[in-house]
KELO-206233 format. One record per residue (C-alpha): residue in three letters; residue number from 1; chain; x, y negated, z. Coordinates in Angstrom, 2 decimals. Each point is the difference from the previous one (the first is absolute). Layout:
<drentors>
(ALA, NUM, A, (X, Y, Z))
...
</drentors>
This chain:
<drentors>
(MET, 1, A, (55.63, 35.56, -12.49))
(LYS, 2, A, (-1.63, 2.32, 2.81))
(HIS, 3, A, (0.43, -2.80, 2.66))
(PHE, 4, A, (-1.92, -2.01, -2.47))
(LYS, 5, A, (-2.81, 2.20, -0.05))
(LEU, 6, A, (-0.28, -0.19, 3.44))
(PHE, 7, A, (-0.27, -3.02, 0.69))
(LYS, 8, A, (-2.32, -0.93, -3.27))
(SER, 9, A, (-2.42, 2.71, 2.12))
(SER, 10, A, (0.33, -2.01, 3.13))
(LEU, 11, A, (-1.03, -3.34, -1.46))
(ILE, 12, A, (-3.10, 2.42, -1.55))
(ALA, 13, A, (-0.74, 1.25, 3.47))
(LEU, 14, A, (0.42, -3.46, 1.59))
(ALA, 15, A, (-2.33, -1.95, -2.59))
(LEU, 16, A, (-2.60, 2.49, 0.28))
(ALA, 17, A, (-0.11, 0.07, 4.00))
(SER, 18, A, (0.40, -3.80, -0.09))
(SER, 19, A, (-3.50, 0.10, -2.65))
(THR, 20, A, (-1.48, 2.49, 2.19))
(ALA, 21, A, (0.92, -2.20, 2.92))
(SER, 22, A, (-1.77, -3.11, -1.48))
(TYR, 23, A, (-2.85, 1.52, -1.08))
(ALA, 24, A, (-2.70, -0.05, 3.15))
(GLU, 25, A, (-3.53, 1.94, -0.64))
(SER, 26, A, (-3.12, -2.10, -0.85))
(ILE, 27, A, (-2.77, 1.12, 2.55))
(ALA, 28, A, (-3.72, -0.91, -0.50))
(ILE, 29, A, (-2.21, 0.33, 2.95))
(THR, 30, A, (-3.95, 0.55, -1.13))
(ASN, 31, A, (-3.57, -0.19, 1.28))
(ALA, 32, A, (1.30, -1.47, 3.35))
(THR, 33, A, (-1.34, -2.22, 2.41))
(VAL, 34, A, (2.38, -2.83, -0.68))
(HIS, 35, A, (0.06, -3.01, 3.21))
(THR, 36, A, (2.40, -2.06, -1.30))
(VAL, 37, A, (0.22, -2.47, 2.90))
(THR, 38, A, (-0.15, -3.45, -2.82))
(GLU, 39, A, (-2.84, -1.75, -1.79))
(GLN, 40, A, (-1.20, 3.20, -2.04))
(GLY, 41, A, (-1.01, 1.64, 3.43))
(VAL, 42, A, (-1.07, 3.58, -0.20))
(LEU, 43, A, (-0.67, 1.95, -3.22))
(GLU, 44, A, (-1.53, 2.68, -0.58))
(ASN, 45, A, (1.05, 3.15, -2.23))
(ALA, 46, A, (2.94, -1.81, -0.75))
(THR, 47, A, (3.46, 0.48, -1.33))
(VAL, 48, A, (3.23, -1.33, 0.74))
(VAL, 49, A, (3.37, 1.01, -1.99))
(PHE, 50, A, (3.34, -1.03, 1.25))
(GLU, 51, A, (3.87, 1.30, -1.26))
(ASN, 52, A, (3.57, -1.43, 1.15))
(GLY, 53, A, (-1.34, -0.27, 3.16))
(LYS, 54, A, (-2.35, -3.17, -1.25))
(VAL, 55, A, (-4.00, 0.24, -0.60))
(THR, 56, A, (-0.31, -0.48, -3.67))
(ALA, 57, A, (-3.67, -0.14, -0.69))
(ILE, 58, A, (-3.56, -0.07, 2.00))
(ASN, 59, A, (-3.06, 2.04, -2.41))
(PRO, 60, A, (1.86, 0.17, -3.02))
(GLU, 61, A, (-2.20, 0.51, -2.99))
(THR, 62, A, (2.29, 3.04, -1.19))
(ILE, 63, A, (1.97, 1.89, 2.91))
(SER, 64, A, (3.03, 0.87, -1.35))
(ALA, 65, A, (2.38, 1.47, 2.96))
(ASP, 66, A, (2.14, 2.82, 0.29))
(THR, 67, A, (-1.85, 1.77, 3.19))
(ILE, 68, A, (-3.49, -0.79, 0.72))
(ILE, 69, A, (-2.17, 1.03, 2.94))
(ASP, 70, A, (-3.34, -0.27, 1.11))
(ALA, 71, A, (-0.45, -1.63, 2.61))
(GLU, 72, A, (-3.66, 1.36, 0.42))
(GLY, 73, A, (-1.29, -2.74, 1.47))
(LYS, 74, A, (2.21, -0.68, 3.27))
(ILE, 75, A, (1.52, -3.54, 0.83))
(LEU, 76, A, (3.25, -1.21, -0.66))
(THR, 77, A, (1.48, -3.20, 1.45))
(PRO, 78, A, (3.73, -1.48, 0.23))
(GLY, 79, A, (2.11, 1.86, 2.12))
(LEU, 80, A, (-0.26, -1.65, 3.81))
(ILE, 81, A, (2.75, -1.94, 1.04))
(GLY, 82, A, (1.11, -0.10, 3.17))
(SER, 83, A, (2.07, -2.91, 1.39))
(MET, 84, A, (1.36, -1.02, 3.83))
(ASN, 85, A, (1.81, 3.23, 1.30))
(GLN, 86, A, (3.40, 1.82, -0.11))
(LEU, 87, A, (-0.70, 2.95, -2.93))
(GLY, 88, A, (3.15, 1.53, -0.87))
(LEU, 89, A, (2.03, -2.57, 2.55))
(VAL, 90, A, (-1.17, 2.60, 2.79))
(GLU, 91, A, (-0.42, 4.19, 0.26))
(VAL, 92, A, (-0.70, 0.56, 3.99))
(SER, 93, A, (-0.15, -3.05, 2.21))
(ALA, 94, A, (1.25, 2.06, 2.94))
(VAL, 95, A, (3.22, 0.33, -1.63))
(SER, 96, A, (1.95, -3.19, -0.11))
(ARG, 97, A, (2.75, 1.92, -3.00))
(SER, 98, A, (-3.26, -0.03, -1.92))
(ARG, 99, A, (-0.97, -3.55, 0.54))
(ASP, 100, A, (1.41, -2.39, -2.81))
(ALA, 101, A, (-2.71, -2.80, 0.44))
(SER, 102, A, (1.80, -2.40, 2.45))
(ASP, 103, A, (3.34, -1.35, 1.05))
(LYS, 104, A, (0.40, -2.45, 2.57))
(LYS, 105, A, (2.09, -2.01, -2.16))
(ALA, 106, A, (-2.71, -0.05, -3.10))
(ASP, 107, A, (-0.56, -3.60, -0.91))
(ILE, 108, A, (-1.90, -1.21, -3.44))
(THR, 109, A, (2.28, 1.23, -1.86))
(PHE, 110, A, (-0.63, 3.95, 1.25))
(ASP, 111, A, (-0.70, 2.47, -2.88))
(ALA, 112, A, (-1.44, 3.21, 1.55))
(SER, 113, A, (-0.10, 1.09, -3.39))
(LEU, 114, A, (3.52, 1.25, -0.10))
(ALA, 115, A, (-1.35, 2.57, 2.47))
(PHE, 116, A, (-2.99, 1.08, -1.64))
(ASN, 117, A, (-0.65, 4.00, -0.32))
(PRO, 118, A, (-2.18, 0.89, -2.98))
(ARG, 119, A, (0.22, 3.30, 1.04))
(SER, 120, A, (-1.65, -0.71, 3.56))
(THR, 121, A, (-2.21, 3.23, 1.24))
(VAL, 122, A, (-2.42, -3.26, 0.13))
(VAL, 123, A, (-0.58, -1.12, -3.19))
(SER, 124, A, (-1.33, 3.03, -1.67))
(HIS, 125, A, (-2.61, 0.00, 3.01))
(SER, 126, A, (-1.02, -3.09, -0.41))
(ARG, 127, A, (-0.77, 0.78, -3.99))
(LYS, 128, A, (-2.94, 2.04, 1.81))
(GLY, 129, A, (-2.12, -3.30, 0.78))
(GLY, 130, A, (0.44, -1.08, -3.88))
(ILE, 131, A, (3.00, -2.52, 1.12))
(THR, 132, A, (1.93, -0.39, -3.30))
(SER, 133, A, (2.19, -3.21, 1.28))
(ASN, 134, A, (1.19, -1.76, 3.18))
(VAL, 135, A, (1.13, -3.13, 1.31))
(VAL, 136, A, (2.88, 0.83, 2.26))
(SER, 137, A, (0.82, -1.75, 3.27))
(PRO, 138, A, (2.86, -0.17, 1.86))
(ARG, 139, A, (-0.09, -0.85, 3.63))
(GLY, 140, A, (3.10, -2.69, 0.05))
(GLY, 141, A, (2.14, -0.88, 3.06))
(GLU, 142, A, (0.31, -2.58, 2.47))
(ASP, 143, A, (-0.37, -2.58, -3.00))
(MET, 144, A, (-3.71, -1.47, -0.50))
(PHE, 145, A, (0.50, 0.76, -3.38))
(LYS, 146, A, (-0.39, 3.71, -0.30))
(GLY, 147, A, (1.55, 0.47, -3.07))
(GLN, 148, A, (-1.67, 0.74, -3.36))
(THR, 149, A, (-2.70, 2.39, -1.12))
(PHE, 150, A, (0.44, 2.02, -3.41))
(VAL, 151, A, (-2.30, 2.12, -2.21))
(ALA, 152, A, (0.05, 3.97, -0.44))
(ASP, 153, A, (-2.02, 2.07, -1.79))
(LEU, 154, A, (-0.97, 3.80, 1.55))
(SER, 155, A, (1.62, 1.92, -2.79))
(GLY, 156, A, (2.90, 1.68, 1.99))
(GLU, 157, A, (2.49, -1.17, -2.51))
(PHE, 158, A, (3.34, -1.76, 0.61))
(ASP, 159, A, (-1.12, -2.70, -2.19))
(SER, 160, A, (-2.95, -0.39, 1.73))
(ILE, 161, A, (0.40, -3.50, 1.64))
(ARG, 162, A, (-1.89, -2.53, -2.63))
(VAL, 163, A, (0.89, -3.34, 1.62))
(ASN, 164, A, (2.56, -0.75, 2.31))
(ASN, 165, A, (0.36, -3.18, 2.61))
(ASN, 166, A, (-4.16, -0.39, -0.79))
(SER, 167, A, (-0.78, -2.54, 2.40))
(VAL, 168, A, (1.37, -1.44, 3.53))
(LEU, 169, A, (-1.01, 0.94, 3.24))
(ILE, 170, A, (-0.17, -2.12, 2.90))
(ASP, 171, A, (-1.72, 1.37, 3.55))
(LEU, 172, A, (-1.55, -3.26, 1.70))
(GLY, 173, A, (-2.51, -0.28, 3.36))
(ALA, 174, A, (0.31, 1.08, 3.32))
(LYS, 175, A, (3.53, 0.68, 1.54))
(SER, 176, A, (1.24, 2.41, 3.32))
(GLU, 177, A, (2.51, -2.70, 0.18))
(GLY, 178, A, (0.11, -3.88, -1.13))
(SER, 179, A, (-2.69, -1.87, -1.68))
(ARG, 180, A, (-1.98, 0.49, -3.35))
(ALA, 181, A, (0.40, -3.41, -1.06))
(LEU, 182, A, (3.99, 0.21, -0.56))
(SER, 183, A, (-0.46, 2.51, -2.29))
(LEU, 184, A, (-2.53, -2.39, -2.17))
(GLN, 185, A, (2.60, -2.63, 0.72))
(ASN, 186, A, (2.83, 1.86, -1.61))
(LEU, 187, A, (-2.30, 1.09, -3.11))
(GLN, 188, A, (-0.76, -3.64, -0.62))
(PHE, 189, A, (3.51, -1.48, 0.60))
(LYS, 190, A, (1.51, 2.99, -2.21))
(LEU, 191, A, (-2.21, -1.09, -2.74))
(GLU, 192, A, (0.10, -3.55, 0.21))
(ASP, 193, A, (3.93, 0.48, -0.31))
(ALA, 194, A, (0.10, 2.00, -2.89))
(VAL, 195, A, (-2.25, -2.98, -1.50))
(LYS, 196, A, (2.60, -2.66, 0.57))
(ALA, 197, A, (2.76, 2.83, -1.02))
(GLN, 198, A, (-1.60, -0.04, -3.47))
(GLU, 199, A, (-0.20, -3.67, -0.10))
(LYS, 200, A, (3.71, -0.92, 0.95))
(LYS, 201, A, (1.06, 3.04, -2.69))
(GLY, 202, A, (-2.15, -2.18, -2.53))
(THR, 203, A, (2.29, -2.85, 0.91))
(LYS, 204, A, (3.27, 1.96, -0.71))
(ASN, 205, A, (1.60, 1.14, -3.70))
(LYS, 206, A, (0.28, 3.40, -0.22))
(LYS, 207, A, (3.69, 0.47, 1.36))
(GLU, 208, A, (-0.81, -1.39, 2.72))
(ALA, 209, A, (-2.67, 1.83, 1.22))
(LYS, 210, A, (0.29, 2.43, 2.55))
(GLU, 211, A, (-1.58, 3.66, -0.65))
(PRO, 212, A, (-2.52, 0.77, 2.45))
(SER, 213, A, (-0.11, 2.40, 2.60))
(ARG, 214, A, (-1.56, 3.23, -0.36))
(GLU, 215, A, (-2.51, -1.11, 2.88))
(GLU, 216, A, (-0.31, -3.48, -1.92))
(GLN, 217, A, (-0.83, 2.22, -2.91))
(VAL, 218, A, (-2.96, 2.10, 1.30))
(ILE, 219, A, (-1.38, -3.27, 1.25))
(ASN, 220, A, (0.37, -2.29, -3.28))
(ALA, 221, A, (-2.12, 3.21, -1.52))
(LEU, 222, A, (-2.60, -0.48, 2.84))
(LEU, 223, A, (-0.26, -3.89, -1.38))
(ALA, 224, A, (0.01, 0.74, -2.99))
(GLY, 225, A, (-2.88, 2.46, -0.21))
(ASP, 226, A, (1.99, 2.90, -1.28))
(LYS, 227, A, (-0.70, 2.02, 3.68))
(ALA, 228, A, (-2.58, 0.03, 2.47))
(LEU, 229, A, (0.17, -1.12, 3.59))
(VAL, 230, A, (-1.91, 3.43, 1.34))
(ALA, 231, A, (-0.44, -1.49, 3.84))
(HIS, 232, A, (-1.09, 2.45, 2.92))
(ALA, 233, A, (-2.73, -2.30, 1.95))
(ASP, 234, A, (-2.59, 0.19, 2.18))
(ARG, 235, A, (-1.26, -3.46, 1.95))
(ALA, 236, A, (-2.08, -2.53, -1.97))
(THR, 237, A, (3.04, -2.63, 0.70))
(ASP, 238, A, (3.00, 1.81, -1.12))
(LEU, 239, A, (-2.73, 0.89, -3.14))
(LEU, 240, A, (-0.66, -3.80, -0.96))
(ALA, 241, A, (3.92, -0.81, 0.86))
(LEU, 242, A, (0.87, 1.89, -2.69))
(LEU, 243, A, (-2.90, -0.84, -2.29))
(LYS, 244, A, (1.30, -3.60, 0.44))
(ILE, 245, A, (3.86, 1.23, -1.06))
(LYS, 246, A, (-1.34, 1.46, -2.73))
(GLN, 247, A, (-1.71, -3.47, -1.31))
(GLN, 248, A, (2.86, -1.56, 1.07))
(PHE, 249, A, (2.17, 2.37, -2.33))
(GLY, 250, A, (-2.24, 1.83, -2.29))
(LEU, 251, A, (1.04, 3.25, 1.28))
(ASP, 252, A, (-1.55, 2.96, -1.13))
(LEU, 253, A, (-1.57, 1.48, 3.72))
(VAL, 254, A, (-1.28, 2.93, 0.87))
(PHE, 255, A, (-1.67, 1.13, 3.31))
(VAL, 256, A, (0.75, 3.23, 2.47))
(GLY, 257, A, (-1.96, 0.67, 2.56))
(ALA, 258, A, (-1.90, -3.05, 0.17))
(ALA, 259, A, (-2.59, 0.72, 2.83))
(ASP, 260, A, (-1.31, -3.84, 0.23))
(ALA, 261, A, (-0.09, -0.16, -3.91))
(VAL, 262, A, (-3.91, 0.14, 0.65))
(LEU, 263, A, (-0.03, -3.24, 2.25))
(ILE, 264, A, (1.73, -1.78, -2.92))
(ALA, 265, A, (-1.36, 2.37, -3.15))
(ASP, 266, A, (-0.98, -3.13, -2.53))
(LYS, 267, A, (3.62, -1.59, 0.75))
(ILE, 268, A, (1.60, 3.40, -0.93))
(ALA, 269, A, (-2.32, 0.58, -3.04))
(GLN, 270, A, (0.65, -3.65, -1.53))
(ALA, 271, A, (3.42, 0.33, 1.04))
(LYS, 272, A, (-0.71, 3.19, -2.28))
(VAL, 273, A, (2.79, 2.19, 2.61))
(THR, 274, A, (-0.44, 3.52, 0.04))
(VAL, 275, A, (-0.60, 1.53, 3.32))
(VAL, 276, A, (1.57, 3.61, 0.13))
(MET, 277, A, (-1.74, 1.67, 3.15))
(ASN, 278, A, (-0.77, 3.41, 1.88))
(ALA, 279, A, (-3.60, 0.42, -0.61))
(LEU, 280, A, (-0.54, 1.98, 2.72))
(ASP, 281, A, (1.19, -2.49, 2.69))
(ASN, 282, A, (-2.47, -0.62, 2.25))
(LEU, 283, A, (1.63, -0.20, 3.55))
(PRO, 284, A, (1.73, -2.84, 0.85))
(THR, 285, A, (4.06, 0.79, 0.80))
(SER, 286, A, (1.17, -3.65, 1.10))
(PHE, 287, A, (-1.32, -3.07, 0.82))
(ASP, 288, A, (0.37, -0.80, -3.39))
(THR, 289, A, (-2.26, 2.96, -1.42))
(LEU, 290, A, (-3.36, -0.76, 1.92))
(HIS, 291, A, (-2.04, -0.35, -3.45))
(SER, 292, A, (1.17, 3.15, -1.29))
(SER, 293, A, (-3.32, 1.90, -0.99))
(LEU, 294, A, (-0.95, 2.55, -2.36))
(LYS, 295, A, (-2.19, -2.33, -2.20))
(ASN, 296, A, (3.16, -2.36, -0.56))
(ALA, 297, A, (0.52, 1.47, -3.46))
(ALA, 298, A, (-3.35, -0.69, -1.26))
(LYS, 299, A, (-0.14, -3.48, 1.95))
(LEU, 300, A, (3.03, -1.31, -1.79))
(THR, 301, A, (-1.09, 1.37, -2.90))
(ASN, 302, A, (-3.42, -1.26, -0.07))
(ALA, 303, A, (1.99, -3.54, 0.69))
(GLY, 304, A, (1.65, 0.27, -3.50))
(VAL, 305, A, (3.19, 1.14, 1.17))
(LYS, 306, A, (2.10, 2.84, -1.20))
(VAL, 307, A, (0.45, 2.60, 2.05))
(ALA, 308, A, (2.49, 2.87, -0.12))
(LEU, 309, A, (-0.12, 3.20, 2.14))
(SER, 310, A, (2.68, 1.71, 1.41))
(VAL, 311, A, (0.82, 2.59, 2.35))
(SER, 312, A, (2.31, -1.50, 3.09))
(GLY, 313, A, (1.94, 2.36, 2.44))
(ASP, 314, A, (1.28, 3.42, -0.96))
(THR, 315, A, (1.15, 0.04, -3.45))
(HIS, 316, A, (-1.21, 4.17, -0.29))
(LYS, 317, A, (-3.90, -1.50, -0.02))
(LEU, 318, A, (0.79, -2.02, -3.34))
(TYR, 319, A, (-2.45, 2.77, -1.48))
(GLU, 320, A, (-2.61, -1.56, 1.85))
(LEU, 321, A, (-0.64, -2.58, -1.68))
(ARG, 322, A, (-2.82, 0.47, -1.72))
(PHE, 323, A, (-1.72, 0.93, 3.34))
(HIS, 324, A, (0.82, -3.37, 1.29))
(ALA, 325, A, (-2.01, -1.07, -3.05))
(GLY, 326, A, (-2.94, 2.07, 0.67))
(ASN, 327, A, (-0.60, -1.31, 3.41))
(ALA, 328, A, (0.37, -3.40, -1.45))
(ILE, 329, A, (-2.86, 0.72, -2.06))
(ALA, 330, A, (-1.77, 1.64, 2.75))
(ASN, 331, A, (0.44, -3.85, 2.01))
(GLY, 332, A, (-1.34, -2.16, -2.73))
(LEU, 333, A, (2.27, 0.14, -2.90))
(SER, 334, A, (-0.84, 1.29, -3.62))
(ALA, 335, A, (1.53, 2.59, -1.59))
(ASP, 336, A, (1.03, -2.01, -2.84))
(ASP, 337, A, (1.90, -2.57, 2.51))
(ALA, 338, A, (1.56, 3.63, 1.96))
(LEU, 339, A, (1.20, 0.68, -2.98))
(ALA, 340, A, (1.32, -3.57, -1.11))
(ALA, 341, A, (1.62, 0.02, 3.29))
(VAL, 342, A, (2.11, 3.19, -0.27))
(THR, 343, A, (0.83, -0.33, -4.13))
(ALA, 344, A, (-0.12, -3.50, -1.61))
(ASN, 345, A, (0.04, -2.48, 3.03))
(VAL, 346, A, (3.28, 1.72, 1.54))
(ALA, 347, A, (1.35, -0.18, -3.75))
(GLN, 348, A, (-0.57, -3.49, -0.49))
(ALA, 349, A, (0.91, -1.13, 3.30))
(PHE, 350, A, (3.32, 1.66, -0.60))
(ASN, 351, A, (0.21, -0.79, -3.28))
(LEU, 352, A, (0.38, 3.75, -1.88))
(ASP, 353, A, (-1.29, 0.85, -3.10))
(SER, 354, A, (-2.51, 2.43, 1.04))
(GLY, 355, A, (-3.38, 0.54, 2.44))
(THR, 356, A, (-2.33, 0.08, -3.34))
(ILE, 357, A, (-0.84, 2.10, -2.86))
(ALA, 358, A, (0.51, -2.37, -3.23))
(VAL, 359, A, (1.74, -0.40, -2.73))
(GLY, 360, A, (4.03, -0.65, 0.49))
(LYS, 361, A, (-0.27, 1.13, 3.69))
(THR, 362, A, (2.11, 2.80, 1.39))
(ALA, 363, A, (-1.39, 3.36, -0.32))
(ASP, 364, A, (-0.55, 0.31, 3.72))
(LEU, 365, A, (-3.12, 2.22, 0.04))
(VAL, 366, A, (-2.19, 2.61, 1.95))
(LEU, 367, A, (-2.66, 2.23, -0.58))
(TRP, 368, A, (-2.34, 0.71, 2.65))
(SER, 369, A, (-1.87, 3.10, 0.84))
(ALA, 370, A, (-3.22, -2.16, 1.05))
(ASP, 371, A, (0.03, -3.68, 2.05))
(PRO, 372, A, (3.37, -0.93, 1.26))
(PHE, 373, A, (-0.60, -1.07, 3.01))
(GLU, 374, A, (-2.24, 2.89, 1.62))
(LEU, 375, A, (1.90, 2.04, 2.53))
(SER, 376, A, (-0.34, 3.53, -2.48))
(THR, 377, A, (1.33, -1.61, -3.27))
(GLN, 378, A, (3.02, 0.96, -1.54))
(VAL, 379, A, (2.76, -0.80, -2.71))
(SER, 380, A, (-1.01, 2.15, -2.85))
(GLN, 381, A, (2.53, -1.51, -2.32))
(MET, 382, A, (2.69, -3.18, 0.45))
(TRP, 383, A, (2.40, -1.50, -2.51))
(ILE, 384, A, (2.77, -2.56, 1.04))
(ASN, 385, A, (1.82, -2.19, -2.84))
(GLY, 386, A, (-2.74, 2.60, -2.37))
(GLU, 387, A, (1.76, 2.85, 1.31))
(GLU, 388, A, (-2.13, 3.03, 1.93))
(TYR, 389, A, (1.53, 0.51, 3.70))
(SER, 390, A, (-1.26, 2.39, 2.09))
(THR, 391, A, (-1.57, -0.47, 3.82))
(ILE, 392, A, (1.98, 3.49, 1.42))
(SER, 393, A, (2.09, -0.77, 3.10))
(ARG, 394, A, (1.88, 1.12, 2.22))
(GLN, 395, A, (-3.02, 0.28, 2.10))
(ASP, 396, A, (-1.81, 2.51, -2.37))
(ALA, 397, A, (3.41, 2.16, -0.24))
(LEU, 398, A, (0.24, 0.42, 3.71))
(ARG, 399, A, (-3.90, 0.68, -0.10))
(ASP, 400, A, (0.42, 2.98, -2.04))
(ARG, 401, A, (3.46, 1.09, 0.84))
(TYR, 402, A, (-2.13, 0.70, 3.83))
(THR, 403, A, (-3.45, 1.11, -1.55))
(THR, 404, A, (1.02, 2.60, -2.88))
(SER, 405, A, (1.58, 3.43, 0.70))
(SER, 406, A, (3.48, 0.47, -1.11))
(ASP, 407, A, (2.21, 2.63, 0.48))
(MET, 408, A, (2.57, -2.33, 1.99))
(PRO, 409, A, (0.66, 0.10, 3.39))
(ARG, 410, A, (-2.45, -0.87, 2.54))
(SER, 411, A, (2.24, -2.94, 1.22))
(TYR, 412, A, (-0.20, -1.45, -3.28))
(VAL, 413, A, (-4.12, 0.15, -0.48))
(LYS, 414, A, (-0.74, -0.28, 3.89))
</drentors>
């Protein structure tokens, strides 16, 4: 009987724990200047309510929430979205044992998310820049296909990967050895062979049909539009070749870099291809990037191209994304378009359920002390999946350690 009572008590405790875990606090942010990055535009003195990780209401007639936060007129935006970097895959670039973004044998099936470290010190540091989620891009290997991107939030939790194998990366353009033509030809052949294999499979019964290899499954996903082809290329001829391939096979295509995109902006806009670029690229680094300019983001946007801004190079500078957007504004891009370039446009390019403030969207939200694109502005509060997270990072802890009087030995604080 005693054991039964203990068992019964355990069941009751488990039931209570389960009910607590399933309960999510509802939060209402009131009196905010809400930049929705939708057709609704900017809403003054607005209210946003979210619960269970989703936005549930905007400007409801009556406010009903467990917690009500008065924004006092501050700016509320969607969380910024980083892209095309190695966040969580590289801790210290100079230390080989902390790098998991590439492997010589990596190919189109390379899934670097298996090595993602949500507790990387760079994650909390990046939150300082209002980044709430990120499209991580592996560097791949010797193959022209560098692997597949994945999407992670910046909560730092062990379940922070939102989408595995999100899109397929390919690196085209100039080569130190060999010809760029061969890469384009191989891409064309792989897609043609996949189409022929599908047609051939359709003529066989299920018993005779051969199970496609893992590589073939990825190519088939590209052809079906289930994955985007994210292509690193700069020269106009490469971009035009990719546009033809997109049209021929009906691919979902995203350009990365695309320094020459300004020369064929009308064609890119017509094809509805997003260009992911670094707003600070203003000097040529090769013969393929002769048209790099600080004004390219504005020129492409004005031509009708959707632009997504990213911070290329060292992942440790991801938090600077909003400053890149600010520089784009200084060079002709409107503030609204700049915000879209680090939120909604990234989400659309990579098929993410975030990037805007709208009912049903993921509650990735940032409340700013002032204009988010001003250098002195800071994140007042931020929510990822509807949960509030701090922007305190290892850098803050080190600052406090070395600037605060302590009874610890001098070697500890100096």
